[in-house]
Structures are given as structure tokens and as C-alpha cells.
C-alpha positions, 0 to 999 in steps of 0.5 A: 500499499506504497503512496500514491497520494490517495486517501488510505482505506476507511478501517471498515474497509480492511477485511482481518484473514489467515496468510494463505499460500498465495499469498506474497512473502515477498509483499509481506517483508515489504509492509514489514520494512516499510512498518519499520524504518522507522525505528531503524532510523531509532538505531533498532535493528528489529528482525522486520527491518532487515528482514530476506523475504524467506526469514518472513516465510520461516517466520510465518511456518512457528504460527499462525500470521493474520493478515490486513487486507484492502483493495486486495493489498496486505496493509497489516500483520499479526503472527501468532504463536500458541503457547507450545510455540513460545520460548525461549525466556522465562515467561516464555517458557510458561505452557500456559503464556501464547505469543505474537510478533512480526506485527505491522500496520502500513505507515498511513495506517498506523494511528487509525486502529488498525493495529488495534483490531489485529491484537484483539483478534490475536487476543481471542486466537489465545483464549481459544487456545488457552493460554491464559497470558499473551505475550510479545517482546518490542525492544525497552529504548522504544519507549513510545511502543512500550507506552501503545502497548501498556495503554492496551492493558499489557505489563513489564514482565521482564527484560531479555536480551536477543542475539538477534538485535543492538538491545535490551527487549522486555516483555511484555505480558495481559491476563486472558481472563474473561475472554473469548476462550475462558 
């Protein structure tokens, strides 16, 4: 959904659906690069700032990928991992914690509610999977992201250092009590 001068589609015109085999990993990778460009400009080396289409495909295979689509173009994404696929830190290693990552929204659509829709869908999916908690990690220096997730009900759990990043991460989590899967 590269800028064409046209107005972005209204939120109601954007559908969220599972990743299809016919979807383009290259297109999704380009979206990730655009969505994470401001974080790269901050000097933060998220995977999504530089990953190849092959890495995108491997990450998709590690969970359940959902995409937001407007007029046949992917404009958002989120990757859900159930508790059996969530690991790597003491909190992530718990049997009742699911997670999400590879989360992105087209820059021109950010701050319009699409990210919240994607997260709400994954929260419902996590609850339906039997998870009691849904977690994520993000760069500790990306204070704006930590604050945004906190406003969505996520709380600080722990800090961790991933080998593939140049920053310390914070793991945030939200209790799913009272959601669909309860």
C-alpha cells in the first residue's frame, strides 16, 4: 500500500484473514520494512527492519500469520504463536503463555485503529487456544511502543537480550481472563 497520493482505505474496508499460500512473502517483507523504518532510523535492529522474504516465510511457518487486506493489498500483519511455540525466556517458557510478533501496519494507516484490531483478534485467538496470558517483546528504548502496549493492558514482565537484536527487550503480557476461550 505504498503511498500513491490516494487517501488510505477506511478501517471498515480492511479485512483481516489468515495468511494464504498464494500471498506474497516478498510483499509482506516490504510492508515490514516500511512499517519498521522509523525504528531502524532510531538505530534499533528489529528483525523486521532487514529480514529477507525467506526469513519472513520461516517466521510465518512458526505460528499463525494473519494479514489485514484492503483492495487485495496486504496493509497489516501479526503472527500468533500458541503456548507450545512460545519460548526463549522464563515467561515465554510457561505452558500458559502464548505470544505474538512480526506485527506491522502500513505507515499511512498507523494510529487509525488497525493495529488494535489485529491485536484484539490475536487476543481472542490466544484465549481460544487455552492460553491464560498473551505476551510480546519489544525494544526497551522504543518507549512509545512500550507505552502504547501498556495502554492496551499489557504489563511489564521481564527484560531479555535476544542474540539477533542490538537492544535489550522487554517482555510484556496481558491476562486473558474473561475472553472467548475462558
